[in-house]
ZAMARGU-4260 file (C-alpha; in steps of 0.2 Angstrom, whole numbers, plus 5000, padded with zeros to 4 digits):
<rodrens>
0) 4994/5085/5000 | 4998/5078/4985 | 5005/5068/4985 | 4999/5062/5000 | 5015/5062/5010
5) 5006/5056/5026 | 4995/5043/5020 | 5004/5028/5026 | 4999/5037/5045 | 4984/5030/5048
10) 4994/5013/5055 | 4996/5026/5069 | 4979/5033/5069 | 4972/5014/5071 | 4984/5011/5084
15) 4980/5024/5095 | 4962/5020/5093 | 4966/5004/5099 | 4975/5013/5114 | 4957/5018/5120
20) 4948/5003/5118 | 4963/4992/5125 | 4962/4994/5143 | 4942/4993/5143 | 4945/4973/5137
25) 4959/4970/5149 | 4949/4976/5163 | 4934/4966/5157 | 4947/4951/5156 | 4956/4951/5171
30) 4938/4953/5180 | 4934/4935/5174 | 4953/4929/5174 | 4951/4915/5185 | 4939/4906/5169
35) 4946/4902/5154 | 4935/4914/5143 | 4945/4927/5146 | 4955/4925/5130 | 4938/4923/5120
40) 4935/4943/5122 | 4950/4949/5112 | 4946/4932/5100 | 4926/4936/5097 | 4931/4956/5094
45) 4942/4948/5082 | 4930/4940/5074 | 4920/4952/5072 | 4933/4963/5065 | 4935/4953/5052
50) 4917/4951/5047 | 4915/4968/5045 | 4929/4970/5033 | 4922/4955/5024 | 4903/4961/5025
55) 4906/4979/5021 | 4920/4978/5007 | 4912/4978/4989 | 4922/4970/4975 | 4928/4983/4962
60) 4923/4998/4972 | 4934/5008/4986 | 4943/4999/4999 | 4947/5016/5008 | 4932/5013/5024
65) 4938/4996/5026 | 4954/4996/5026 | 4960/5013/5035 | 4946/5009/5048 | 4949/5004/5067
70) 4934/4992/5067 | 4939/4982/5052 | 4956/4983/5052 | 4957/4977/5070 | 4959/4958/5068
75) 4978/4958/5071 | 4978/4968/5085 | 4966/4959/5093 | 4973/4942/5090 | 4990/4949/5099
80) 4980/4953/5113 | 4972/4935/5117 | 4993/4929/5111 | 5000/4942/5124 | 4984/4937/5137
85) 4987/4919/5136 | 5009/4920/5138 | 5006/4929/5153 | 4993/4920/5160 | 5000/4904/5159
90) 5013/4910/5170 | 5002/4921/5183 | 4989/4904/5185 | 5003/4894/5189 | 5007/4891/5209
95) 5020/4902/5217 | 5034/4890/5221 | 5031/4883/5201 | 5034/4899/5196 | 5049/4903/5205
100) 5055/4884/5197 | 5054/4891/5179 | 5066/4905/5183 | 5078/4893/5192 | 5092/4886/5181
105) 5101/4870/5184 | 5121/4867/5181 | 5123/4851/5170 | 5140/4840/5168 | 5149/4853/5158
110) 5148/4867/5171 | 5135/4878/5159 | 5118/4884/5166 | 5101/4877/5155 | 5083/4879/5161
115) 5073/4869/5166 | 5053/4871/5167 | 5048/4856/5174 | 5058/4856/5191 | 5045/4865/5209
120) 5054/4869/5223 | 5047/4868/5241 | 5056/4866/5261 | 5058/4849/5269 | 5054/4845/5287
125) 5070/4855/5292 | 5067/4870/5280 | 5082/4864/5267 | 5074/4868/5251 | 5072/4853/5241
130) 5066/4850/5223 | 5055/4838/5211 | 5053/4837/5194 | 5035/4838/5189 | 5031/4829/5172
135) 5025/4845/5160 | 5007/4842/5151 | 5007/4831/5137 | 4997/4847/5125 | 5013/4858/5132
140) 5025/4844/5127 | 5015/4844/5108 | 5014/4861/5108 | 5033/4866/5112 | 5036/4850/5098
145) 5024/4857/5083 | 5027/4878/5087 | 5043/4880/5080 | 5039/4872/5062 | 5020/4881/5062
150) 5032/4898/5064 | 5043/4893/5050 | 5028/4889/5040 | 5019/4904/5044 | 5037/4915/5040
155) 5038/4907/5022 | 5019/4910/5019 | 5021/4927/5024 | 5035/4931/5012 | 5027/4923/4998
160) 5010/4934/5001 | 5022/4950/5001 | 5029/4945/4983 | 5012/4940/4976 | 4998/4948/4985
165) 4988/4963/4980 | 4976/4974/4988 | 4962/4964/4977 | 4945/4954/4981 | 4955/4941/4991
170) 4963/4954/5001 | 4946/4960/5010 | 4938/4944/5009 | 4950/4933/5021 | 4970/4938/5013
175) 4971/4953/5027 | 4965/4938/5039 | 4974/4924/5035 | 4991/4936/5036 | 4985/4941/5054
180) 4982/4922/5057 | 5002/4917/5050 | 5008/4932/5060 | 5001/4925/5077 | 5009/4908/5076
185) 5026/4915/5071 | 5026/4926/5086 | 5020/4911/5098 | 5029/4899/5089 | 5044/4908/5089
190) 5043/4917/5108 | 5040/4896/5113 | 5052/4888/5125 | 5067/4881/5116 | 5061/4883/5098
195) 5074/4885/5088 | 5066/4897/5076 | 5073/4912/5090 | 5092/4905/5082 | 5084/4911/5066
200) 5077/4928/5072 | 5093/4933/5082 | 5101/4934/5063 | 5105/4953/5063 | 5100/4958/5048
205) 5083/4952/5055 | 5084/4958/5073 | 5091/4976/5068 | 5074/4976/5056 | 5063/4972/5070
210) 5072/4984/5081 | 5071/5000/5073 | 5054/4993/5062 | 5045/5009/5070 | 5059/5022/5063
215) 5059/5013/5046 | 5039/5012/5043 | 5040/5030/5046 | 5052/5036/5035 | 5050/5025/5022
220) 5034/5033/5013 | 5038/5050/5012 | 5057/5047/5008 | 5049/5036/4993 | 5038/5049/4988
225) 5051/5062/4986 | 5064/5048/4977 | 5052/5043/4964 | 5049/5062/4960 | 5067/5065/4962
230) 5077/5049/4955 | 5072/5051/4936 | 5079/5067/4935 | 5097/5064/4941 | 5095/5045/4933
235) 5091/5048/4917 | 5093/5032/4913 | 5079/5018/4919 | 5082/5007/4933 | 5079/5005/4952
240) 5086/5022/4958 | 5070/5028/4968 | 5070/5012/4977 | 5089/5012/4981 | 5087/5028/4987
245) 5074/5026/4998 | 5082/5011/5006 | 5098/5023/5006 | 5090/5037/5016 | 5076/5026/5025
250) 5092/5019/5036 | 5099/5034/5038 | 5085/5046/5044 | 5079/5028/5056 | 5094/5029/5061
255) 5099/5047/5066 | 5078/5046/5074 | 5084/5032/5086 | 5100/5039/5091 | 5091/5058/5094
260) 5074/5053/5099 | 5068/5037/5101 | 5082/5031/5111 | 5084/5045/5124 | 5066/5046/5126
265) 5065/5026/5131 | 5078/5028/5142 | 5071/5043/5151 | 5057/5052/5145 | 5050/5061/5130
270) 5050/5077/5137 | 5074/5071/5139 | 5073/5072/5122 | 5069/5090/5122 | 5076/5096/5137
275) 5089/5085/5148 | 5089/5087/5166 | 5095/5076/5180 | 5113/5078/5177 | 5117/5078/5159
280) 5131/5074/5151 | 5138/5087/5136 | 5133/5072/5124 | 5116/5076/5129 | 5114/5095/5127
285) 5124/5094/5111 | 5109/5081/5104 | 5095/5090/5113 | 5101/5107/5104 | 5099/5096/5087
290) 5083/5089/5092 | 5078/5106/5094 | 5084/5117/5081 | 5074/5103/5069 | 5060/5101/5080
295) 5060/5122/5076 | 5062/5121/5059 | 5051/5107/5058 | 5036/5118/5064 | 5042/5133/5056
300) 5039/5124/5038 | 5025/5114/5045 | 5015/5132/5049 | 5021/5140/5033 | 5017/5126/5021
305) 4999/5128/5029 | 4999/5146/5029 | 5006/5147/5011 | 4996/5135/5005 | 4990/5136/4987
310) 4970/5131/4984 | 4976/5119/4969 | 4990/5109/4966 | 5003/5114/4954 | 4993/5100/4944
315) 4979/5106/4945 | 4984/5123/4937 | 4988/5116/4922 | 4977/5103/4920 | 4963/5117/4921
320) 4977/5128/4906 | 4977/5115/4897 | 4959/5114/4897 | 4956/5130/4893 | 4968/5128/4878
325) 4960/5114/4872 | 4945/5121/4870 | 4953/5137/4861 | 4961/5127/4850 | 4946/5116/4845
330) 4936/5132/4843 | 4948/5138/4830 | 4947/5120/4820 | 4930/5123/4822 | 4932/5104/4831
335) 4919/5107/4844 | 4904/5113/4831 | 4897/5094/4828 | 4896/5092/4809 | 4889/5074/4800
340) 4902/5062/4794 | 4900/5050/4783 | 4896/5035/4788 | 4913/5026/4789 | 4918/5010/4776
345) 4927/4995/4784 | 4942/5002/4791 | 4956/5002/4779 | 4971/4998/4789 | 4982/5015/4785
350) 4986/5027/4798 | 4975/5037/4804 | 4973/5055/4803 | 4968/5067/4815 | 4952/5072/4809
355) 4948/5053/4808 | 4949/5051/4827 | 4938/5055/4841 | 4944/5054/4859 | 4939/5051/4875
360) 4948/5053/4891 | 4953/5057/4907 | 4967/5069/4914 | 4982/5061/4907 | 4973/5064/4890
365) 4970/5078/4895 | 4988/5082/4901 | 4995/5076/4884 | 4979/5085/4873 | 4992/5096/4867
370) 5003/5082/4861 | 4989/5073/4853 | 4987/5088/4842 | 5003/5091/4835 | 5004/5071/4833
375) 4986/5071/4825 | 4983/5087/4818 | 4963/5089/4820 | 4960/5075/4831 | 4943/5077/4842
380) 4949/5076/4858 | 4936/5077/4873 | 4945/5074/4891 | 4941/5079/4909 | 4949/5079/4925
385) 4942/5066/4934 | 4932/5056/4919 | 4930/5037/4921 | 4923/5023/4910 | 4906/5025/4916
390) 4902/5041/4906 | 4908/5034/4889 | 4894/5023/4882 | 4882/5038/4885 | 4896/5052/4877
395) 4896/5038/4861 | 4879/5039/4860 | 4878/5058/4858 | 4891/5057/4845 | 4880/5044/4834
400) 4864/5050/4839 | 4874/5068/4830 | 4882/5058/4818 | 4899/5065/4822 | 4908/5048/4830
405) 4924/5046/4817 | 4930/5030/4813 | 4946/5027/4827 | 4939/5030/4844 | 4953/5033/4857
410) 4946/5028/4873 | 4958/5032/4889 | 4948/5030/4907 | 4959/5017/4915 | 4964/5030/4929
415) 4950/5035/4941 | 4940/5020/4940 | 4939/4999/4938 | 4935/4992/4919 | 4923/4978/4917
420) 4922/4968/4903 | 4902/4972/4900 | 4906/4992/4902 | 4920/4986/4886 | 4906/4975/4877
425) 4894/4991/4879 | 4906/5002/4870 | 4912/4989/4857 | 4895/4985/4851 | 4889/5003/4850
430) 4904/5009/4838 | 4901/4993/4827 | 4913/4983/4818 | 4916/4996/4804 | 4925/5005/4818
435) 4940/5003/4829 | 4941/5005/4844 | 4959/5011/4853 | 4959/5005/4874 | 4974/5016/4883
440) 4977/5005/4899 | 4984/5017/4914 | 4998/5020/4925 | 4999/5025/4941 | 4996/5019/4962
445) 4979/5016/4962 | 4974/4998/4968 | 4961/4994/4953 | 4976/4998/4939 | 4983/4983/4938
450) 4969/4972/4937 | 4959/4986/4925 | 4976/4984/4912 | 4974/4966/4914 | 4955/4966/4906
455) 4961/4981/4894 | 4973/4968/4885 | 4961/4951/4887 | 4950/4960/4878 | 4959/4968/4862
460) 4968/4948/4861 | 4950/4942/4860 | 4944/4956/4849 | 4959/4959/4837 | 4949/4963/4820
465) 4945/4981/4828 | 4951/4982/4847 | 4968/4990/4848 | 4978/4992/4866 | 4989/5005/4869
470) 5002/5000/4885 | 5004/5019/4891 | 5009/5011/4907 | 5024/5003/4899 | 5030/5018/4890
475) 5028/5026/4907 | 5036/5016/4919 | 5050/5018/4909 | 5051/5037/4904 | 5046/5042/4924
480) 5055/5058/4921 | 5041/5065/4908 | 5029/5063/4923 | 5023/5075/4937 | 5023/5075/4955
485) 5011/5063/4957 | 5015/5051/4946 | 5001/5049/4933 | 5000/5061/4924 | 5013/5067/4910
490) 5021/5086/4909 | 5012/5096/4900 | 5023/5099/4885 | 5028/5081/4884 | 5020/5071/4867
495) 5025/5051/4875 | 5006/5047/4877 | 5003/5054/4856 | 5017/5046/4850 | 5014/5028/4862
500) 4996/5028/4853 | 5004/5029/4836 | 5016/5018/4839 | 5002/5004/4847 | 4994/5009/4830
505) 5007/5007/4817 | 5011/4989/4823 | 4993/4984/4825 | 4992/4990/4808 | 5009/4982/4803
510) 5001/4965/4809 | 4987/4964/4795 | 4974/4966/4807
</rodrens>
């Protein structure tokens, strides 16, 4: 599917695999439960998972394997298992009277009840119950004192990482591990007895977010993709409309799924959701009818979607048609007939015409080739789907050898891979000081795009005499209505890409570079 509507379900896959492995781990822990080594088993698995993520990830490479893999993304799950074992075993290992005493309550002077964790219950010689106070271990007293503070600090750190964190090298070389440990401290410090963090977590918005978090997780991603596509057409003025629409629709969808599916399944069974047995009320019957209608409609739609799925996405079809039209147009204009061009003099800072520009690009440039030819008639455009920066030097070398490289070299290859300073240096050295290198940054949800855009901006700033930066990302962000359903490629009848190039060149020339 394009866009990937169900991409977020990778976590459900990891979770299901964990459910297969967890019983085996817990069985082994139960076998050695009388020792203090039980919790070391999931802790060791967590360390192994984190180590595997660290070693398998290659900086600047594709992170898909290490992010989606159950073996490399199980740090948090295994730490959670260890915490759960520690919490429950601390109660199971306590003698029976002491466990009962932990559940006892005492009445204080005002008549209210309060927990008394340090009371141990027993009987006297006449069979009458008596109580005695057992001092709590020092390490538990220390833990209860510092645990809420650790939890509060962890909460602040997690929120900060959510805001400033990126899916970059740090994320896979410690960031995900650190966030998992912080989450563990937050939970442990909050559930600790008498923790003042519990007062924060019963705050209704936070408690509600936690209660309905599963439904929110399932619904938010497909609704976000839909709203990103629909909002620009509903609201022509740029703004946070996709985010607002997604928040409202996610709240509504999560509420409905909780009422119709999750709550009935939790209180009865999954079968009860679609077939209310055991003396159902009219409300249960009506709810089941609604669920059954939605289920049948969903299954019918899914089957129709699979049966009638096109071999190519609409964007792919449009790009192929655009490539065919570009080739025909260039053949008519003899742009593809490589002709010798004179060695360019040092640039005269005037807006170039199309016959002074060589353009090398990816599918974004291909989708914009019609606009480029309109704004810069005679431009030599060589754009192709899935092309990356790694082919740029070879293409430029071919043009140099044939004597057909023009004075202005437009490079739009930031969409499909990371770009390094070394790669830009190679291109810059090849074209020489008498030509101008025009770099177009990228727009999209790819992990490498933010860092690549920064590299392009820094390179243009470091070489102002013959390097120009075209901020396509800013133009696309300000005009989302011209983008296709994938949020990356402009519509074929748009000339925004070409106009953005022209605007950047005009500003660069005006600055006197």
